[in-house]
FIMARTOR-882639 format. One record per atom (N, C-alpha, C): residue in three letters; x, y, z. Coordinates in steps of 0.05 Angstrom, whole numbers, plus 5000, padded with zeros to 4 digits. Each point is the difference from the previous one (the first is absolute). Layout:
BEGIN
ALAXYZ ...
//
This chain:
BEGIN
MET501749765000 MET498350245000 MET501850255000 ASN499050214988 ASN501450254998 ASN500250135028 PRO502550065009 PRO500350125027 PRO498450265003 ARG499850154979 ARG498650265001 ARG497049965007 LYS498849794988 LYS497249945006 LYS499549925029 ILE501949845010 ILE499749915028 ILE500250235019 LEU501950184996 LEU500450235018 LEU497850204997 ASP499250064975 ASP498050204996 ASP497349925012 LYS499449745000 LYS497549915012 LYS499950065030 ALA502249945013 ALA500250045029 ALA499950305007 ILE501450164984 ILE500050295004 ILE497350124996 THR498749924978 THR497350104994 THR498049945022 GLU500349765013 GLU498349925021 GLU500850125027 GLY502150165000 GLY500850145025 GLY501349825020 ARG501249774992 ARG501249815018 ARG503050075005 GLY500949945024 GLY502850055007 GLY501849764996 LYS498849774992 LYS501649764995 LYS498649834978 LEU501649834988 LEU498849814981 LEU498849765016 LEU497949894988 LEU498949755011 LEU502049784995 GLU499749775014 GLU502049794999 GLU500449904971 HIS497949954985 HIS500349904973 HIS501250214981 GLU499350255005 GLU501150224984 GLU503050025004 ALA500949975025 ALA502950015006 ALA501549784986 LEU498849765000 LEU501349784986 LEU500050044970 GLN497950124989 GLN499950064972 GLN502250204993 LEU500450205017 LEU502150204995 LEU502849875000 MET500449815018 MET502649865001 MET500449844974 GLU497949864991 GLU500249854976 GLU500650174976 ALA498850245000 ALA500550194977 ALA502950084998 TYR501549985022 TYR502950065000 TYR501749755000 GLY498849774993 GLY501549764997 GLY500749855025 ILE498850085022 ILE500549865026 ILE498149765002 LYS501249775004 LYS498449755002 LYS498649995027 VAL497449944999 VAL498449985025 VAL498749735002 ALA499349915024 ALA498649755003 ALA497350024985 GLU499349784986 GLU497550004984 GLU497650075018 TYR498350174989 TYR497850115015 TYR497650064983 GLY497850065013 GLY497650094986 GLY498350175020 PHE498550184989 PHE498250175017 PHE497249914996 ALA498649975023 ALA497249915000 ALA498350215015 SER497750074989 SER498250185014 SER498149865019 LYS499749734997 LYS498249855017 LYS501349735008 PRO499149895022 PRO501249745009 PRO499849784979 GLU497849984986 GLU499749794979 GLU502050034978 GLU500550254992 GLU502050064979 GLU502849935010 ALA500550055026 ALA502649925011 ALA500549704998 GLY497849855005 GLY500349714998 GLY500649914972 GLU498950134980 GLU500549934972 GLU503050074993 ILE500950235010 ILE502850084994 ILE501949805013 SER499449915024 SER501849825014 SER500349734984 GLU497949924987 GLU500149754984 GLU502050034977 LYS500050244988 LYS501850064978 LYS502950025009 ILE500450125023 ILE502850045010 ILE501249755010 GLY498449835014 GLY501149765012 GLY500750055029 TYR499949795016 TYR500250025029 TYR502849935009 PRO500750095025 PRO498550175018 PRO500050294992 VAL498150165010 VAL499850284994 VAL499850165026 VAL500550264997 VAL499650205021 VAL497750184991 VAL498350075019 VAL497950194993 VAL500350255018 LYS499950244988 LYS500350255015 LYS497750184993 VAL499050155020 VAL497950194995 VAL501250234984 VAL498450124982 VAL500850234985 VAL498250235009 SER501250205012 SER498450235010 SER501750255001 PRO498950234991 PRO501650255002 PRO500150105029 ASP498549895018 ASP499850105027 ASP501749845020 ILE501149774991 ILE501449825019 ILE503050014994 SER501650095019 SER502950014997 SER501449755008 HIS499149885022 HIS501249755010 HIS498049774999 LYS500149854979 LYS498049804995 LYS499949785021 THR502449925009 THR500249795020 THR498650075026 ASP500250265008 ASP498850095025 ASP497049975001 VAL498750014977 VAL497149984999 VAL499049734990 GLY501849815000 GLY499349734991 GLY499449994970 GLY501650164985 GLY499550024971 GLY501849844983 VAL501549815012 VAL501849834985 VAL499749715009 LEU499749824981 LEU499949725006 LEU502049854983 LEU501649835012 LEU502149864987 LEU499449704995 GLY501249894980 GLY500049714996 GLY497349884994 LEU498350144986 LEU497449894993 LEU500449804977 SER498649775002 SER500749784981 SER497649904984 SER497850144999 SER497849924983 SER498250244994 LYS498449974979 LYS498250214993 LYS498150075022 ASN499049795014 ASN498150055022 ASN501450155023 ASP502549935005 ASP501550145021 ASP500350304993 VAL500550064975 VAL500350274991 VAL497450165003 VAL497849894991 VAL497450145002 VAL499350055029 LYS500349795017 LYS499450045029 LYS502050195013 GLY502549994991 GLY502050185010 GLY499450294995 CYS499050064976 CYS499250274993 CYS497750095018 GLU498149825004 GLU497750075018 GLU501050055028 THR501949855009 THR501250045027 THR501450275001 ILE501450074979 ILE501450265000 ILE498050235002 ILE497749974985 ILE498050215001 ILE499050045029 GLU499449785014 GLU499150015027 GLU502150125019 ASN502549924995 ASN502250115017 ASN500350304997 VAL499850104975 VAL500350284995 VAL497650165012 LYS497649894997 LYS497750135012 LYS500250035030 ALA501249795013 ALA500350005029 ALA502250185010 ARG502250014985 ARG502450135010 ARG500550284988 GLN498950054976 GLN500250264988 GLN497450074986 PRO497950035015 PRO497450064988 PRO500150254983 GLY498750004977 GLY500050234983 GLY502149994978 ALA502049825003 ALA502049974979 ALA498749894974 LYS500750134978 LYS498849914974 LYS501649764990 ILE498749784995 ILE501349764988 ILE499550004970 VAL502150054985 VAL499950004971 VAL499949724988 GLY501449825014 GLY500149724990 GLY502249855014 PHE501249814986 PHE501949825012 PHE502349944980 LEU502449995010 LEU502349924985 LEU500549715005 VAL500049834979 VAL500649725003 VAL502749964987 GLN501849885016 GLN502849994991 GLN501349735006 LYS501649914981 LYS501449745004 LYS501850025024 MET499949805018 MET501849995023 MET502749884991 MET502150165002 MET502649924989 MET501449815019 PRO501649824988 PRO501749835017 PRO502050165016 LYS501149885021 LYS501950145018 LYS502550074984 GLY501050245005 GLY502550094989 GLY501250215019 LEU502050154991 LEU501250215016 LEU498550264995 GLU498950125022 GLU498450244997 GLU501850255001 VAL499750174979 VAL501450255000 VAL498050224995 ILE500950255004 ILE498350234997 ILE501450204982 VAL498450124982 VAL500950224983 VAL497950225003 GLY500950245005 GLY498150225004 GLY501150264990 SER498350205000 SER500950274991 SER498250215013 THR501250235004 THR498450235009 THR501350264988 ARG498650225002 ARG501050254990 ARG501050175023 ASP502650074998 ASP501250175020 ASP500150294990 GLN499550195018 GLN499950284991 GLN502650104989 VAL502249895010 VAL502650084991 VAL501149844977 PHE499849735002 PHE501349824981 PHE498249914977 GLY497450045003 GLY498149894981 GLY499449715005 SER499749834980 SER499349725003 SER502349855012 VAL499549865022 VAL502049845014 VAL499149714999 ILE501749824992 ILE499449714998 ILE501349855022 MET498549815012 MET501049855023 MET499949704995 PHE502049865010 PHE500049704998 PHE500949895027 GLY498749775007 GLY500949865024 GLY498649735002 LEU500649855021 LEU498649755004 LEU497150075009 GLY498149834993 GLY497250055006 GLY499149875026 GLY497450015004 GLY498849875023 GLY501050135026 VAL500449845020 VAL500950105026 VAL502750134999 PHE501749924981 PHE502750104998 PHE500050314997 VAL498350104982 VAL500050294996 VAL498950155024 GLU498249875015 GLU498850145023 GLU501949995024 VAL501449775004 VAL501749975024 VAL502950094995 LEU501149914978 LEU502950054995 LEU500550274986 ARG498150104985 ARG500450244985 ARG502449994982 ASP500449764988 ASP502349954983 ASP499250074971 VAL500350264994 VAL499150104973 VAL502250184989 THR499850054974 THR501850184986 THR498450174981 PHE501150244993 PHE498550204984 PHE501750104977 ARG498550094979 ARG501250144977 ARG498050224992 VAL501150214989 VAL498350214988 VAL499649934970 ALA497550014992 ALA499349934972 ALA501150224981 PRO500749934975 PRO499649744988 PRO502149805009 VAL499249755002 VAL501749785008 VAL500649824977 SER502649964993 SER500849824978 SER500049715010 PHE500349824981 PHE500149715007 PHE502549955017 GLU502250134994 GLU502549975016 GLU499650115028 ASP498650235002 ASP499450115027 ASP498349815016 ALA498149874987 ALA498249825014 ALA501549765010 LEU501849894984 LEU501649775010 LEU501750095024 GLU501150245000 GLU501550105022 GLU498350025025 MET497650094997 MET498150025023 MET499649735013 ILE499649804983 ILE499449735010 ILE502449895016 ASP502450074992 ASP502449915013 ASP500850165025 GLU498650225004 GLU500750185023 GLU498749935026 ILE497849855000 ILE498749945025 ILE501749815017 LYS499850025026 LYS501649835018 LYS499449704997 ALA497549944994 ALA499149724998 ALA500249904971 ARG501850114984 ARG500249924972 ARG500649704997 ARG501349885020 ARG500749724997 ARG497549824998 LEU497750105011 LEU497549854997 LEU499249984971 LEU500750204984 LEU499450004972 LEU501749814984 GLU502249925012 GLU502049844985 GLU499849705006 GLY497949935015 GLY499549725006 GLY500949945029 TYR498349865015 TYR500649935027 TYR498549755008 ARG501249845018 ARG498749755010 ARG498749844978 GLY501449964979 GLY499049844978 GLY498250144980 GLN499350265006 GLN498450154982 GLN501650114977 PRO499049994975 PRO501650104978 PRO500150315000 PRO502050124987 PRO500250294998 PRO497550104985 VAL499250245007 VAL497750124986 VAL500950154975 ASP498150064983 ASP500650134974 ASP500350305005 LYS502550095004 LYS500550285006 LYS499350184976 LYS500449894976 LYS499350164976 LYS497050064998 ALA498449805008 ALA497150055000 ALA499250215020 ILE501350005023 ILE499550215020 ILE500950274990 ALA502450014988 ALA501050254989 ALA498250114979 ASN498849834983 ASN498150094980 ASN497650145012 ILE499049895023 ILE497850125014 ILE500750285011 ILE502450025011 ILE501050265010 ILE500150204978 VAL501149934977 VAL500150184977 VAL497350084990 SER498249804999 SER497350064990 SER498550195019 LEU500449975026 LEU498750185019 LEU501250284997 SER502650024996 SER501250254995 SER498850144976 ASN499749854979 ASN498750124975 ASN497250095006 LEU498549845014 LEU497250075007 LEU499950275015 MET501750035020 MET500050255015 MET500950244984 GLU501949964982 GLU501050214983 GLU497950104981 GLU498449814990 GLU498050064979 GLU497350085010 ASN499549975026 ASN497350055011 ASN500250175025 PRO500250264997 PRO500250175024 PRO497549995018 GLU497849894990 GLU497649985017 GLU500349785022 VAL502049824996 VAL500449795020 VAL501950105021 TYR499150005025 TYR501650095022 TYR501849785012 SER498849765003 SER501649785011 SER499049734990 VAL501849814999 VAL499449734993 VAL501349815020 ASP498649805008 ASP501049805019 ASP499549724988 LEU502049864992 LEU499849734991 LEU501049815021 ASN498249905017 ASN500949845023 ASN497849805007 PRO500549744996 PRO502649894992 PRO500249964970 ILE502550004991 ILE500849884974 ILE501249735008 ILE499149784988 ILE501249745007 ILE502049934978 ALA502549975009 ALA502249944982 ALA500649715000 TYR500449894975 TYR500649724996 TYR502749994985 SER500849764993 SER502549964986 SER499950104971 ASP497650024989 ASP499750074972 ASP498050234994 LYS499050135022 LYS498150224995 LYS499550145027 ALA498650224998 ALA499150155024 ALA497250104994 ILE498149945018 ILE497250064996 ILE498950185022 ALA498850234992 ALA498850185019 ALA497349885008 VAL499549995026 VAL497549895011 VAL498150225008 ASP501150225010 ASP498350215010 ASP501150274991 ALA498350184991 ALA500850264990 ALA498250225012 ARG501350205012 ARG498550225012 ARG500950264986 VAL498250154988 VAL500750244986 VAL498450235011 ILE501550205011 ILE498850245011 ILE500450234979 LEU497950154996 LEU500250224981 LEU500850265014 ALA501350184985 ALA500950255011 ALA497650185008 PRO500250145022 PRO497850185008 PRO499550214978 ARG497550064997 ARG499350204979 ARG498750245013 
//
């Protein structure tokens, strides 16, 4: 999908962020591989999508009013049948009504649950002095607890991206450990460069958070994308 159409729709509707499926569409438009997904407006449609994607799947609520989906019971993991997905969506609706009444539910994101790999994070924000700043680090609890991250000012070249990957303290985890194969650093570097290009070409985007990206020996797949638009 054209990045311009995705961003213009959100801006026209007066939203400060992209919806979950819109954020994934924007990543795809810049060549960033994401876990297979589909958007459903109703539980029954979510069930149909899950059949096409294959199991297990994750189901997430899509709402412009909910910032932290897990806190309101808006995420269900490891669903393994069409019936589970339909019932799961109905459960999410009840959870949201109970925990954040008044929140508008646009629909549901149905997404392939990816096999275990090494979680990393790539993000970006706009600094008043430096402009677009790109960040890389280990994902999941590592980024929250260890703060083991590195930064570059955009534009970021492929060589810059590889340097970023090798700068974190825990880089040895990327090179294989306890029988795990090394991850595909080039695939991660391509995501870093793509995000740099996205920020350079779209001043309406204030920040992007790709966490987690699951890195494997032959690829890197973004599972979650959060896109905040610049204040207007």
